[in-house]
Structure formats: C-alpha cells, structure tokens
C-alpha positions as a Markdown table, in Angstrom:
| # | Residue | x | y | z |
|---|---|---|---|---|
| 1 | Met | -2.4 | 23.7 | -14.8 |
| 2 | Thr | -4.0 | 22.1 | -17.6 |
| 3 | Ala | -7.8 | 22.1 | -17.2 |
| 4 | Thr | -10.3 | 19.4 | -18.4 |
| 5 | Ile | -12.3 | 21.0 | -21.3 |
| 6 | Gly | -16.0 | 20.0 | -21.4 |
| 7 | Arg | -16.0 | 16.3 | -21.7 |
| 8 | Ala | -12.9 | 15.6 | -23.0 |
| 9 | Ile | -10.8 | 13.2 | -21.2 |
| 10 | Pro | -7.0 | 14.4 | -20.9 |
| 11 | Pro | -4.5 | 11.8 | -22.2 |
| 12 | Gln | -3.0 | 11.2 | -18.8 |
| 13 | Arg | -6.1 | 10.3 | -17.4 |
| 14 | Gln | -7.3 | 8.2 | -20.5 |
| 15 | Arg | -4.2 | 6.1 | -20.5 |
| 16 | Thr | -4.6 | 5.3 | -16.8 |
| 17 | Leu | -8.2 | 4.5 | -17.3 |
| 18 | Asp | -7.3 | 2.3 | -20.2 |
| 19 | Ala | -4.7 | 0.3 | -17.9 |
| 20 | Leu | -7.2 | 0.0 | -15.2 |
| 21 | Asn | -9.7 | -1.8 | -17.8 |
| 22 | Leu | -6.9 | -3.9 | -19.0 |
| 23 | Lys | -6.7 | -2.1 | -22.4 |
| 24 | Glu | -3.4 | -1.2 | -24.1 |
| 25 | Pro | -3.2 | 2.5 | -23.7 |
| 26 | Asp | -1.0 | 4.9 | -25.8 |
| 27 | Arg | 1.7 | 4.2 | -23.3 |
| 28 | Val | 2.3 | 2.8 | -19.8 |
| 29 | Pro | 0.9 | 5.2 | -17.3 |
| 30 | Ile | 3.3 | 6.6 | -14.5 |
| 31 | Gly | 2.7 | 7.8 | -11.1 |
| 32 | Leu | 4.8 | 8.5 | -7.8 |
| 33 | Trp | 4.4 | 7.9 | -4.1 |
| 34 | Gly | 6.8 | 8.3 | -1.3 |
| 35 | Thr | 7.3 | 9.2 | 2.4 |
| 36 | Val | 7.5 | 12.7 | 3.6 |
| 37 | Glu | 11.3 | 12.7 | 3.6 |
| 38 | Gly | 11.4 | 11.2 | 0.0 |
| 39 | Tyr | 8.9 | 13.8 | -1.0 |
| 40 | Gln | 11.1 | 16.7 | 0.3 |
| 41 | His | 14.1 | 15.1 | -1.1 |
| 42 | Leu | 12.6 | 15.1 | -4.5 |
| 43 | Arg | 11.3 | 18.7 | -4.3 |
| 44 | Arg | 14.5 | 20.0 | -3.1 |
| 45 | Gly | 16.5 | 18.2 | -6.0 |
| 46 | Leu | 14.2 | 19.6 | -8.5 |
| 47 | Gly | 14.6 | 23.1 | -7.1 |
| 48 | Met | 11.0 | 23.4 | -5.8 |
| 49 | Gly | 9.9 | 25.0 | -2.6 |
| 50 | Tyr | 8.9 | 22.7 | 0.2 |
| 51 | Asn | 7.8 | 22.5 | 3.7 |
| 52 | Glu | 11.0 | 21.7 | 5.6 |
| 53 | Asp | 9.3 | 20.5 | 8.9 |
| 54 | Phe | 8.7 | 16.8 | 8.2 |
| 55 | Lys | 6.2 | 16.5 | 11.1 |
| 56 | Asn | 4.1 | 19.3 | 9.7 |
| 57 | Tyr | 2.5 | 17.5 | 6.7 |
| 58 | Arg | -1.0 | 16.4 | 6.3 |
| 59 | Thr | -1.3 | 12.5 | 7.7 |
| 60 | Gly | -1.0 | 10.0 | 4.9 |
| 61 | Ser | -2.9 | 6.9 | 4.1 |
| 62 | Thr | -2.2 | 5.5 | 7.6 |
| 63 | Thr | -1.2 | 7.4 | 10.6 |
| 64 | Trp | 2.0 | 5.8 | 11.2 |
| 65 | Thr | 3.5 | 5.5 | 7.7 |
| 66 | Thr | 4.6 | 9.2 | 7.3 |
| 67 | Asp | 3.7 | 9.0 | 3.6 |
| 68 | Val | 2.4 | 12.1 | 1.7 |
| 69 | Ala | 0.3 | 12.9 | -1.3 |
| 70 | Phe | 2.5 | 14.2 | -4.1 |
| 71 | Glu | 1.0 | 17.8 | -4.9 |
| 72 | Ala | -0.2 | 18.5 | -8.3 |
| 73 | Asp | 2.4 | 21.1 | -9.1 |
| 74 | Leu | 5.1 | 18.3 | -8.8 |
| 75 | Ala | 3.0 | 15.8 | -10.8 |
| 76 | Glu | 2.6 | 18.5 | -13.5 |
| 77 | Lys | 6.6 | 19.3 | -13.5 |
| 78 | Leu | 7.2 | 15.5 | -13.9 |
| 79 | Asp | 4.4 | 15.0 | -16.3 |
| 80 | Val | 3.2 | 11.8 | -14.5 |
| 81 | Asp | -0.3 | 10.4 | -15.1 |
| 82 | Phe | -2.0 | 9.9 | -11.9 |
| 83 | Val | -1.9 | 11.1 | -8.3 |
| 84 | Arg | -3.2 | 9.6 | -4.9 |
| 85 | Val | -5.2 | 11.0 | -2.1 |
| 86 | Ser | -6.5 | 9.5 | 1.3 |
| 87 | Ile | -9.0 | 10.5 | 3.9 |
| 88 | Gly | -7.5 | 11.9 | 7.0 |
| 89 | Pro | -7.5 | 10.1 | 10.5 |
| 90 | Ser | -10.3 | 10.1 | 13.1 |
| 91 | Gly | -9.8 | 13.3 | 15.0 |
| 92 | Gly | -7.9 | 15.1 | 12.0 |
| 93 | Ser | -4.2 | 15.2 | 11.3 |
| 94 | Pro | -1.8 | 14.4 | 12.7 |
| 95 | Gly | -3.6 | 11.5 | 14.0 |
| 96 | Phe | -1.3 | 11.0 | 17.0 |
| 97 | Arg | -1.7 | 12.3 | 20.6 |
| 98 | Ile | 1.6 | 12.6 | 22.6 |
| 99 | Leu | 2.0 | 10.7 | 25.8 |
| 100 | Asp | 3.9 | 11.0 | 28.9 |
| 101 | Leu | 5.9 | 8.0 | 29.9 |
| 102 | Asp | 3.9 | 7.5 | 32.9 |
| 103 | Ser | 0.4 | 7.7 | 31.2 |
| 104 | Ile | 1.0 | 5.0 | 28.7 |
| 105 | Pro | -2.1 | 2.9 | 28.8 |
| 106 | Val | -0.9 | -0.5 | 27.7 |
| 107 | Pro | 2.0 | -2.7 | 28.6 |
| 108 | Leu | 5.0 | -2.1 | 26.5 |
| 109 | Gln | 6.6 | -4.8 | 24.5 |
| 110 | Val | 10.1 | -3.4 | 24.6 |
| 111 | Pro | 12.6 | -2.1 | 27.2 |
| 112 | Ser | 11.3 | 1.1 | 28.8 |
| 113 | Pro | 12.1 | 4.2 | 26.5 |
| 114 | Pro | 14.5 | 6.9 | 27.6 |
| 115 | Asp | 13.0 | 9.8 | 29.4 |
| 116 | Asp | 13.3 | 12.1 | 26.5 |
| 117 | Ala | 11.5 | 9.9 | 24.0 |
| 118 | Glu | 8.7 | 11.1 | 22.1 |
| 119 | Ile | 5.8 | 8.7 | 22.9 |
| 120 | Asn | 2.6 | 8.8 | 20.7 |
| 121 | Ile | -0.7 | 6.9 | 20.5 |
| 122 | Asp | -2.6 | 6.8 | 17.2 |
| 123 | Glu | -6.4 | 6.6 | 16.8 |
| 124 | Trp | -6.4 | 3.0 | 17.1 |
| 125 | Gly | -4.6 | 3.0 | 20.4 |
| 126 | Val | -1.5 | 1.7 | 19.2 |
| 127 | Val | 1.7 | 3.2 | 21.1 |
| 128 | Arg | 4.6 | 4.2 | 19.1 |
| 129 | Lys | 7.9 | 5.8 | 19.8 |
| 130 | Trp | 9.3 | 8.3 | 17.3 |
| 131 | Thr | 12.7 | 7.0 | 16.1 |
| 132 | Pro | 14.6 | 9.8 | 14.4 |
| 133 | His | 17.3 | 9.3 | 11.7 |
| 134 | Glu | 19.5 | 11.6 | 9.7 |
| 135 | Asn | 16.7 | 12.7 | 7.2 |
| 136 | Gly | 13.5 | 12.4 | 9.4 |
| 137 | Gly | 12.2 | 9.4 | 11.3 |
| 138 | Tyr | 9.7 | 6.8 | 11.7 |
| 139 | Tyr | 7.0 | 5.5 | 14.4 |
| 140 | Glu | 8.2 | 2.4 | 16.0 |
| 141 | Met | 5.4 | 0.1 | 17.6 |
| 142 | Ile | 6.1 | -0.4 | 21.1 |
| 143 | Gly | 2.7 | -1.1 | 22.9 |
| 144 | Tyr | -0.4 | -3.0 | 21.4 |
| 145 | Pro | -3.7 | -2.3 | 22.9 |
| 146 | Leu | -5.3 | -5.6 | 22.7 |
| 147 | Phe | -2.2 | -7.7 | 23.5 |
| 148 | Asp | -3.7 | -9.2 | 26.6 |
| 149 | Ala | -7.1 | -9.7 | 25.3 |
| 150 | Thr | -6.3 | -12.5 | 23.1 |
| 151 | Ser | -5.1 | -14.5 | 26.2 |
| 152 | Ala | -7.9 | -13.6 | 28.4 |
| 153 | Pro | -10.8 | -16.0 | 28.8 |
| 154 | Leu | -13.0 | -15.7 | 25.8 |
| 155 | Glu | -16.0 | -14.0 | 27.2 |
| 156 | Glu | -13.7 | -11.4 | 28.9 |
| 157 | Gly | -11.7 | -10.9 | 25.6 |
| 158 | Leu | -15.0 | -10.3 | 23.7 |
| 159 | Glu | -16.1 | -7.7 | 26.3 |
| 160 | Ile | -12.8 | -5.9 | 25.9 |
| 161 | Leu | -13.4 | -5.7 | 22.3 |
| 162 | Arg | -17.1 | -4.6 | 22.8 |
| 163 | Glu | -15.7 | -1.8 | 25.2 |
| 164 | Phe | -12.7 | -0.7 | 23.0 |
| 165 | Pro | -12.7 | 2.9 | 21.9 |
| 166 | Trp | -12.6 | 2.3 | 18.2 |
| 167 | Pro | -12.1 | 5.2 | 15.9 |
| 168 | Asp | -15.2 | 7.0 | 14.5 |
| 169 | Pro | -15.2 | 6.3 | 10.6 |
| 170 | Trp | -17.7 | 9.2 | 10.2 |
| 171 | Asp | -15.8 | 11.9 | 12.1 |
| 172 | Glu | -16.1 | 15.2 | 10.1 |
| 173 | Ala | -12.5 | 16.0 | 10.9 |
| 174 | Met | -11.3 | 13.3 | 8.6 |
| 175 | Trp | -12.4 | 15.3 | 5.3 |
| 176 | Gln | -12.0 | 18.8 | 6.4 |
| 177 | Asp | -8.3 | 19.2 | 5.1 |
| 178 | Ser | -6.5 | 17.9 | 2.0 |
| 179 | Pro | -3.0 | 18.2 | 0.4 |
| 180 | Val | -4.0 | 21.9 | -0.5 |
| 181 | Pro | -4.2 | 24.2 | 2.6 |
| 182 | Gly | -7.6 | 25.7 | 2.8 |
| 183 | Met | -9.3 | 23.1 | 0.7 |
| 184 | Ser | -11.7 | 20.3 | 2.0 |
| 185 | Leu | -11.0 | 16.8 | 0.8 |
| 186 | Arg | -14.0 | 17.0 | -1.6 |
| 187 | Glu | -12.9 | 20.3 | -2.9 |
| 188 | Tyr | -9.5 | 19.0 | -3.6 |
| 189 | Cys | -10.7 | 15.7 | -5.2 |
| 190 | Lys | -13.0 | 17.9 | -7.5 |
| 191 | Tyr | -10.1 | 20.3 | -8.3 |
| 192 | Ile | -8.0 | 17.2 | -9.5 |
| 193 | Lys | -10.9 | 15.9 | -11.5 |
| 194 | Glu | -12.0 | 19.2 | -13.2 |
| 195 | Glu | -9.0 | 21.3 | -13.3 |
| 196 | Thr | -5.9 | 18.9 | -13.8 |
| 197 | Pro | -5.4 | 16.1 | -16.4 |
| 198 | Phe | -4.6 | 13.5 | -13.8 |
| 199 | Ala | -6.3 | 10.4 | -12.9 |
| 200 | Leu | -7.0 | 10.0 | -9.1 |
| 201 | Met | -6.6 | 7.1 | -6.8 |
| 202 | Gly | -8.2 | 7.3 | -3.5 |
| 203 | Gln | -7.9 | 5.5 | -0.2 |
| 204 | Gly | -10.6 | 5.6 | 2.6 |
| 205 | Gly | -9.7 | 2.8 | 4.9 |
| 206 | Arg | -7.1 | 3.6 | 7.6 |
| 207 | Gly | -6.4 | 0.3 | 9.1 |
| 208 | Gly | -7.2 | -2.9 | 7.1 |
| 209 | Leu | -8.0 | -6.4 | 8.5 |
| 210 | Phe | -5.0 | -8.8 | 8.9 |
| 211 | Glu | -2.6 | -5.7 | 9.0 |
| 212 | Gln | -4.5 | -3.8 | 11.7 |
| 213 | Ala | -5.0 | -6.9 | 13.6 |
| 214 | Lys | -1.4 | -7.2 | 13.9 |
| 215 | Tyr | -0.9 | -3.9 | 15.3 |
| 216 | Met | -3.8 | -4.6 | 17.8 |
| 217 | Val | -2.5 | -7.6 | 19.3 |
| 218 | Gly | 1.4 | -7.7 | 18.3 |
| 219 | Tyr | 3.2 | -8.9 | 15.1 |
| 220 | Ala | 4.4 | -12.1 | 16.9 |
| 221 | Lys | 1.2 | -13.0 | 18.8 |
| 222 | Ile | -1.2 | -12.7 | 15.8 |
| 223 | Phe | 0.2 | -15.8 | 14.2 |
| 224 | Ser | -0.2 | -17.9 | 17.5 |
| 225 | Asp | -3.7 | -16.3 | 17.8 |
| 226 | Phe | -4.9 | -18.0 | 14.5 |
| 227 | Ile | -4.5 | -21.4 | 16.2 |
| 228 | Glu | -4.9 | -20.6 | 20.1 |
| 229 | Ser | -7.5 | -17.8 | 20.0 |
| 230 | Pro | -9.5 | -18.3 | 16.6 |
| 231 | Glu | -12.9 | -17.2 | 18.1 |
| 232 | Phe | -11.4 | -13.9 | 19.6 |
| 233 | Leu | -9.6 | -13.3 | 16.2 |
| 234 | Asp | -12.5 | -13.7 | 14.2 |
| 235 | Ala | -14.6 | -11.4 | 16.4 |
| 236 | Met | -11.9 | -8.9 | 16.1 |
| 237 | Leu | -11.8 | -9.2 | 12.4 |
| 238 | Ile | -15.5 | -8.6 | 12.0 |
| 239 | Lys | -15.0 | -5.5 | 13.9 |
| 240 | Leu | -12.2 | -4.5 | 11.7 |
| 241 | Val | -14.3 | -5.3 | 8.5 |
| 242 | Asp | -17.1 | -3.0 | 9.9 |
| 243 | Leu | -14.8 | -0.1 | 10.3 |
| 244 | Glu | -13.0 | -0.7 | 6.8 |
| 245 | Ile | -16.5 | -0.6 | 5.1 |
| 246 | Glu | -17.6 | 2.6 | 7.1 |
| 247 | His | -14.2 | 4.4 | 6.6 |
| 248 | Asn | -14.4 | 3.6 | 2.8 |
| 249 | Lys | -18.2 | 4.8 | 2.7 |
| 250 | Ala | -17.4 | 7.8 | 4.6 |
| 251 | Phe | -14.8 | 8.7 | 2.1 |
| 252 | Leu | -16.8 | 7.8 | -1.0 |
| 253 | Ala | -19.6 | 9.8 | 0.3 |
| 254 | Gln | -17.6 | 12.9 | 0.0 |
| 255 | Cys | -15.3 | 12.3 | -3.0 |
| 256 | Gly | -16.6 | 9.0 | -4.8 |
| 257 | Glu | -17.6 | 10.5 | -8.0 |
| 258 | Tyr | -14.1 | 12.0 | -8.4 |
| 259 | Ile | -12.2 | 8.9 | -7.7 |
| 260 | Asp | -11.1 | 6.9 | -10.6 |
| 261 | Trp | -10.2 | 3.8 | -8.5 |
| 262 | Leu | -10.0 | 2.9 | -4.7 |
| 263 | Arg | -7.3 | 1.4 | -2.9 |
| 264 | Met | -8.4 | -0.6 | 0.1 |
| 265 | Ser | -6.5 | -0.4 | 3.3 |
| 266 | Pro | -3.0 | -1.9 | 3.0 |
| 267 | Glu | -2.5 | -5.6 | 4.0 |
| 268 | Asp | 0.8 | -7.5 | 4.2 |
| 269 | Leu | 0.1 | -11.2 | 3.5 |
| 270 | Ala | 3.5 | -12.7 | 2.5 |
| 271 | Ser | 7.3 | -12.5 | 3.2 |
| 272 | Glu | 9.7 | -12.3 | 0.3 |
| 273 | Lys | 9.5 | -16.1 | 0.0 |
| 274 | Thr | 5.9 | -17.2 | 0.6 |
| 275 | Ala | 2.7 | -16.4 | 2.3 |
| 276 | Phe | 2.5 | -15.9 | 6.1 |
| 277 | Met | -0.1 | -18.7 | 6.6 |
| 278 | Ser | -1.3 | -21.8 | 4.9 |
| 279 | Leu | -3.8 | -21.8 | 2.0 |
| 280 | Pro | -6.5 | -23.5 | 4.2 |
| 281 | Met | -5.8 | -21.0 | 7.1 |
| 282 | Phe | -6.2 | -18.1 | 4.6 |
| 283 | Glu | -9.4 | -19.5 | 3.1 |
| 284 | Asn | -11.1 | -20.2 | 6.4 |
| 285 | Gln | -9.9 | -17.2 | 8.6 |
| 286 | Leu | -9.4 | -14.4 | 6.2 |
| 287 | Val | -11.0 | -14.8 | 2.9 |
| 288 | Pro | -14.7 | -14.2 | 4.2 |
| 289 | His | -13.6 | -11.1 | 6.0 |
| 290 | Tyr | -11.9 | -9.7 | 2.8 |
| 291 | Lys | -15.1 | -10.7 | 0.7 |
| 292 | Arg | -17.3 | -8.9 | 2.8 |
| 293 | Ala | -15.2 | -5.6 | 3.0 |
| 294 | Thr | -14.4 | -5.7 | -0.7 |
| 295 | Leu | -17.7 | -6.4 | -2.0 |
| 296 | Ala | -19.7 | -4.0 | 0.5 |
| 297 | Thr | -17.3 | -1.3 | -0.3 |
| 298 | Lys | -17.5 | -1.8 | -4.1 |
| 299 | Glu | -21.2 | -1.9 | -3.9 |
| 300 | Phe | -21.4 | 1.6 | -2.3 |
| 301 | Tyr | -18.5 | 2.8 | -4.5 |
| 302 | His | -20.5 | 2.0 | -7.8 |
| 303 | Thr | -23.3 | 4.2 | -6.5 |
| 304 | Lys | -20.9 | 7.1 | -7.0 |
| 305 | Asn | -18.7 | 6.0 | -9.9 |
| 306 | Pro | -20.1 | 2.7 | -11.7 |
| 307 | Asp | -16.8 | 2.1 | -13.3 |
| 308 | Gly | -14.7 | 2.3 | -10.1 |
| 309 | Lys | -12.1 | -0.2 | -9.6 |
| 310 | Ile | -10.8 | -1.8 | -6.4 |
| 311 | Gln | -7.1 | -2.2 | -5.7 |
| 312 | Phe | -5.4 | -4.4 | -3.1 |
| 313 | His | -2.0 | -4.0 | -1.6 |
| 314 | Ser | 0.3 | -6.5 | -0.1 |
| 315 | Cys | 4.1 | -6.9 | 0.1 |
| 316 | Gly | 5.9 | -10.0 | -0.4 |
| 317 | Ala | 5.4 | -13.3 | -2.5 |
| 318 | Ile | 1.5 | -13.8 | -2.6 |
| 319 | Pro | 1.2 | -17.2 | -4.4 |
| 320 | Glu | -1.4 | -17.6 | -7.3 |
| 321 | Pro | -4.1 | -19.5 | -5.3 |
| 322 | Phe | -4.2 | -16.7 | -2.7 |
| 323 | Met | -4.4 | -13.9 | -5.4 |
| 324 | Arg | -7.3 | -15.9 | -7.0 |
| 325 | His | -9.3 | -15.9 | -3.8 |
| 326 | Leu | -8.6 | -12.1 | -3.8 |
| 327 | Ile | -10.1 | -11.8 | -7.3 |
| 328 | Asp | -13.2 | -13.8 | -6.0 |
| 329 | Cys | -13.5 | -11.2 | -3.2 |
| 330 | Gly | -13.9 | -8.4 | -5.8 |
| 331 | Val | -10.4 | -7.2 | -6.0 |
| 332 | Asp | -9.6 | -5.8 | -9.5 |
| 333 | Gly | -5.9 | -4.7 | -9.2 |
| 334 | Tyr | -2.8 | -5.3 | -7.0 |
| 335 | Asp | 0.1 | -3.4 | -5.8 |
| 336 | Ser | 3.0 | -2.9 | -5.3 |
| 337 | Met | 4.8 | -5.6 | -7.4 |
| 338 | Pro | 7.9 | -6.2 | -5.6 |
| 339 | Pro | 10.4 | -7.7 | -7.8 |
| 340 | Lys | 12.8 | -9.0 | -5.2 |
| 341 | Val | 10.6 | -11.8 | -4.2 |
| 342 | Ala | 10.4 | -15.6 | -4.8 |
| 343 | Arg | 10.1 | -16.1 | -8.6 |
| 344 | His | 6.7 | -18.0 | -8.3 |
| 345 | Ser | 5.1 | -14.7 | -7.4 |
| 346 | Asn | 7.3 | -11.9 | -8.9 |
| 347 | Pro | 5.8 | -9.6 | -11.4 |
| 348 | Ala | 6.4 | -11.6 | -14.4 |
| 349 | Ala | 4.7 | -14.5 | -12.9 |
| 350 | Lys | 1.8 | -12.5 | -11.7 |
| 351 | Lys | 1.2 | -11.2 | -15.3 |
| 352 | Arg | 1.5 | -14.7 | -16.7 |
| 353 | Gln | -1.0 | -16.1 | -14.1 |
| 354 | Leu | -3.5 | -13.2 | -13.7 |
| 355 | Gly | -2.8 | -10.7 | -16.3 |
| 356 | Asp | -6.2 | -11.2 | -18.2 |
| 357 | Glu | -8.1 | -10.8 | -14.9 |
| 358 | Met | -6.5 | -7.9 | -12.9 |
| 359 | Phe | -4.3 | -4.7 | -13.5 |
| 360 | Phe | -0.9 | -4.2 | -11.7 |
| 361 | Tyr | 0.7 | -1.2 | -10.0 |
| 362 | Gly | 4.2 | -0.6 | -9.1 |
| 363 | Gly | 7.1 | -2.9 | -10.0 |
| 364 | Ile | 10.1 | -0.9 | -9.7 |
| 365 | Asp | 12.4 | -2.0 | -6.9 |
| 366 | Val | 13.0 | 0.3 | -3.9 |
| 367 | Gln | 15.1 | -2.1 | -2.0 |
| 368 | Glu | 18.3 | -1.9 | -4.2 |
| 369 | Thr | 17.7 | -0.6 | -7.8 |
| 370 | Leu | 16.2 | 2.9 | -7.0 |
| 371 | Pro | 18.2 | 3.8 | -4.1 |
| 372 | Trp | 21.5 | 2.1 | -4.8 |
| 373 | Gly | 21.6 | 1.5 | -8.6 |
| 374 | Thr | 22.9 | 3.6 | -11.3 |
| 375 | Val | 20.9 | 5.5 | -13.8 |
| 376 | Glu | 21.3 | 2.8 | -16.4 |
| 377 | Asp | 20.4 | 0.1 | -13.7 |
| 378 | Val | 17.0 | 2.0 | -13.3 |
| 379 | Arg | 16.3 | 2.3 | -16.9 |
| 380 | Ala | 17.2 | -1.5 | -17.5 |
| 381 | Glu | 14.8 | -2.6 | -14.9 |
| 382 | Val | 12.1 | -0.1 | -16.3 |
| 383 | Arg | 12.4 | -1.9 | -19.6 |
| 384 | Gln | 12.3 | -5.4 | -18.1 |
| 385 | Arg | 9.3 | -4.5 | -16.0 |
| 386 | Ile | 7.3 | -3.0 | -19.0 |
| 387 | Trp | 8.1 | -5.8 | -21.2 |
| 388 | Glu | 7.2 | -8.5 | -18.5 |
| 389 | Val | 4.0 | -6.7 | -17.2 |
| 390 | Gly | 2.9 | -4.2 | -19.9 |
| 391 | His | 1.8 | -6.3 | -22.9 |
| 392 | Gly | -2.0 | -6.3 | -23.2 |
| 393 | Gly | -2.3 | -3.4 | -21.1 |
| 394 | Gly | -3.2 | -3.5 | -17.1 |
| 395 | Phe | 0.2 | -2.1 | -16.0 |
| 396 | Leu | 0.6 | 1.2 | -14.0 |
| 397 | Leu | 4.3 | 1.9 | -13.4 |
| 398 | Ser | 5.4 | 3.4 | -10.0 |
| 399 | Ser | 8.0 | 2.2 | -7.4 |
| 400 | Ser | 7.4 | -1.2 | -5.6 |
| 401 | His | 6.8 | 1.0 | -2.4 |
| 402 | Arg | 7.1 | 4.4 | -1.1 |
| 403 | Leu | 10.1 | 6.5 | -2.5 |
| 404 | Glu | 12.4 | 7.2 | 0.4 |
| 405 | His | 14.8 | 10.0 | 1.0 |
| 406 | Asp | 17.8 | 7.7 | -0.2 |
| 407 | Val | 16.6 | 7.6 | -3.8 |
| 408 | Pro | 18.6 | 9.9 | -6.0 |
| 409 | Val | 16.6 | 12.3 | -7.9 |
| 410 | Glu | 18.2 | 11.3 | -11.1 |
| 411 | Asn | 17.1 | 7.7 | -10.5 |
| 412 | Thr | 13.4 | 8.9 | -10.0 |
| 413 | Leu | 13.9 | 11.0 | -13.3 |
| 414 | Ala | 15.3 | 8.1 | -15.1 |
| 415 | Met | 12.4 | 5.8 | -14.0 |
| 416 | Ile | 9.9 | 8.4 | -15.5 |
| 417 | Glu | 11.8 | 9.1 | -18.6 |
| 418 | Glu | 12.5 | 5.5 | -19.5 |
| 419 | Ala | 8.9 | 4.4 | -19.0 |
| 420 | Arg | 8.0 | 7.4 | -21.2 |
| 421 | Glu | 10.3 | 6.1 | -23.9 |
| 422 | Tyr | 10.1 | 2.5 | -23.9 |
| 423 | Gly | 6.5 | 2.2 | -22.6 |
| 424 | Lys | 5.0 | 3.4 | -25.8 |
| 425 | Tyr | 2.5 | 0.8 | -27.4 |
| 426 | Pro | 2.8 | -1.4 | -29.3 |
| 427 | Leu | 5.5 | -2.8 | -27.0 |
| 428 | Pro | 8.5 | -4.5 | -28.5 |
| 429 | Asp | 8.1 | -8.4 | -28.8 |
| 430 | Thr | 11.8 | -9.0 | -28.1 |
| 431 | Pro | 12.7 | -9.1 | -24.4 |
| 432 | Pro | 15.2 | -6.7 | -23.1 |
| 433 | Gln | 18.4 | -8.0 | -21.4 |
| 434 | Gly | 17.4 | -9.3 | -18.0 |
| 435 | Ala | 13.7 | -9.7 | -18.5 |
| 436 | Asp | 12.0 | -12.8 | -17.0 |
| 437 | Thr | 10.6 | -14.6 | -20.1 |
| 438 | Gly | 9.2 | -17.5 | -18.0 |
| 439 | Asp | 11.8 | -20.1 | -19.1 |
| 440 | Gly | 12.4 | -22.6 | -16.3 |
| 441 | Tyr | 9.6 | -21.2 | -14.1 |
| 442 | Glu | 8.5 | -23.5 | -11.3 |
| 443 | Pro | 4.9 | -22.6 | -9.8 |
| 444 | Trp | 4.5 | -22.2 | -6.1 |
| 445 | Asp | 4.7 | -25.4 | -4.0 |
| 446 | Pro | 2.6 | -25.4 | -0.9 |
| 447 | Ser | 4.3 | -28.3 | 0.8 |
| 448 | Pro | 6.8 | -27.6 | 3.6 |
| 449 | Lys | 10.4 | -27.5 | 2.5 |
| 450 | Lys | 12.3 | -30.1 | 4.5 |
| 451 | Lys | 15.8 | -28.9 | 5.5 |
| 452 | Arg | 18.5 | -31.0 | 4.2 |
| 453 | Lys | 20.6 | -32.8 | 6.9 |
| 454 | Arg | 24.2 | -31.8 | 6.9 |
| 455 | Arg | 26.6 | -34.5 | 5.9 |
| 456 | Pro | 29.6 | -34.8 | 8.3 |
| 457 | Lys | 32.6 | -33.3 | 7.2 |
| 458 | Pro | 35.1 | -36.0 | 5.7 |
| 459 | Thr | 38.2 | -36.4 | 7.9 |
| 460 | Ala | 41.6 | -37.1 | 6.7 |
| 461 | Ala | 42.6 | -40.8 | 6.9 |
| 462 | Ala | 44.8 | -41.6 | 9.7 |
C-alpha cells in the first residue's frame, strides 16, 4: 500500500479534494460503494479472497441496508481515489436482535410470517424479516414501532415518544470495530489517512430525519401524518435531529480529523418524477430540522477539520427549489445523481442549476446500464455523465446507488477505465453522443398535473 510521505498529498486524495472544492482536478475522481453481495461478487470476479458468509460482515451505513465498506486492498487493485467508512450501530454489529414470532413487540403491517421466518429488530425498534434471494437477501420492514403513536391523542403520543427506548449515540460499541478486524474505527481512519493514498468519506448518522421517521411510523402513514398529526411529527423530528447530531458528533469525536468529507444520514425526498411533498410543506415541516442538523454537525466537524464538507443523499428527482433550501441548510454536496429521473432534475440539470454552489457524487445508472448494459453502454454513459457534470470540477464519479450482485464485473471495470481515460482535464468541449446538452429543457413545474379526459372511441356509422 502506498504511504503518504511527510505532508505530501497523494494524487488520489488531491483530485478528490479538488472536486469537493469545485476545482478542476487532473481527472475526475472515482469511487465505489455496494451491498455485501455486490462486494462479494466483485472480489470473486477479480480473483480476490473474500468472506463467503454475507451475514458476517461489519454493519454498514445503516443497519438494514447490508452495504459494506470496500476494503483498501480492493481500492488499491482498482486504483480508485476515495473510500467510505461509517460508524457502527448502537450495541455494535450486527445491529439486529433475532426475535421469536411470539415476542414481536409491535403490530405487524403484513400477513403473519411463516414459522421458519427469521425476524429481527434493529436498534430503532423497527421489525424486519430476512428475505433471501439467490445471491443473499435483504431486510424487509414488517413492523413500525410508533405506528399507533401518531393516531393516539397528542399528549399520549408525546408521552410515547418520551418513553421510547431510543438508541444511544455515544455507545462505545459503535466505534470499537472497523472494516479491518482488530482495528478500532479511529485506528482504521488514521490508517487510511496516513498509510494509503485514498480520500475518506465518513458517515456518522445512522437513521436520518424524514427517512427514519418513515421507518418509525410506516411508509404510507408518514404522508398523512404531515397533515393529520403535524404536532406529533414535529416532536418526533426534533428527537431524530437530536440523535442525528449526537451520532455525528460521536463519530467525529473519534475520527473527525481523518475524514475529508461527511455524509449525513441518507434521506429520500422524491420519486423519479418529483418530490414526495409540496414545496411549502417541505419548507415549513422539514427545512428547519435539516438546517439544525446540518449546521450543528458542521460546526462540530470544523473543530476537527476546518475544511470538511457535508454531503446529502436522496434518490429521485429533487426539484431545484428543494435543492436550494438544502444549500441554505449548510449542505455542500449531493449524491447519488440518479440519471433515470425526470429531466428537470437529472444530473445535467443539477449541474446547470447548482454546479457553481455544490459538488456531485454518483451518476452512473444502477437500474439498467450497469446491471444490464454492455461494456460499451457503460462506457458511453460514463462519457455522457462526465461531460454533463464534470466541467468546472465538482464531480466525483460512482454508481448512482449501491453496486448489487447483478452488476457484471466487466461493467464495473469499464466504468472505472472509461472515467480514467475520458475524465482527464481539460474535458472535451464537444458533447459525446447521447449527452444532455440542455436543448429543449423545461424547468420543474410545481402545479399539479391534470389528467386528460379520455375521448370516447369513435364508433362506426350505422
């Protein structure tokens, strides 16, 4: 492994820092993230040894996601530029506790699982069922711990919130392990910073605000709660902000000086067409909470790393006015740039709208191109995305979400190789075939779309 010599900054880290600071580096920086199964698949395809037990990995950025930090030997083999690390769950990995069917503490929102089902409860009290597939499995939510609290009388619901057994953000078990067995989290981050050439992104939060609220009360119920139970929802979000801040502080207290930029707990604010809520609802009921969480975290982070940046995640088509509010909240960058979304919020639009104000991470499609496309399809999309987002700097290339087990190894390699070749600065002025140049672009329209009335089918004349 290449060590950092003296105060010299290795090129991998330097180009990443340049991109974070909206400068043009020598080339677009590259990184990877994935599920455990995607990680195993990649290592196996590269002829590298790996742990075959997909349930015996250190818990990822959130307990239920089964994502994993890509180890430094893989990062070195693929010659990427940055790696990721996250704090562990309260209580330590794996973060889940197995339950018997007769000891599930909350009403289930699905038909009763079969007797042989593996039922787990995470550190937040969310009940999940392990759902296997041919290459591993995933944790399906089946019980929400505060589902009934939102419909209780307000004082009763608030009392439930006060008495709820929330996770302890300062539990020492959260930083006692790391992606390298035998290393604490602090030792690992120090090792990456001082003995490898890679930049390091960290994540301290383990739940989030709007996202964790969905898990606490239920995906369907959260949207009605914005209207029917706003006082309860606000109280719950205040508590979730408190926990987000403290989780981040605990992580940064251990590792902050080694973290080049920090990702807040992931949020999903939009579908592939538009935001989940109206702009006034977002402004009134979520923005104040995001602002408190981000600014308090950034203030503490800057005591450890004065240049540290904050990254925000959401899938979907987040319209420009929502993004500008996030910038006002203290957000410096955004992932994961999904390309298969409405054009008003695709990667090219994000760069045109906000490229002078924030950096972008991700961009290469995991829904179709990476799993199902040819090598040339992948290379073409890499060229498109770099041309759309890379000019002026501020672009860190990766997959638009976690690499899964269905992504061919040759496609992952093609993504990296093409980014390394096409992504050298200065970038070409001429757009590659298929790039979104902005011609014919129409901005987001917040007005509700009226469905067209179907015309009656013409009938033949008698």
